C-alpha angles and dihedrals in degrees: 000000000000095000094055092042093053092046092046091050090057092046089049092056092053091049091059104059105281108159099244093192089058091049091049092049092050092049093047090051093053125096103262094234090052088050090056088059096053123110087235094060093039090055093046091046093050091050092052091049090047092050089051091054090247090290132115109266090219107041104011097237119145126214131050092044127175131192107230129199109231087189133011096207091106098037106153095029099060089133089073097035105050090148087073089066133072135184112239135174117235092261095052091041091054092047090050092052092046087062093055 
């Protein structure tokens, strides 16, 4: 399916000598909202939603889902740190950000 294909395409690039530190630096230097519109993030986000069964990992709702960074330590190398990400519905995502 498209989700797996996109994710595998990114993995494939890393397997063939892409300088991951350069990719990470470029992503970290980007405006965060521009980052959210990249094919890289879209593929990662779709894979997290797919793994969660397209349901919020906290309340179980489906629809209006977001992929949320639990931690930004590995921003730019999310492909290898999927545990830093979680699938949340809009309501849970807003509540989570209200706590920060």
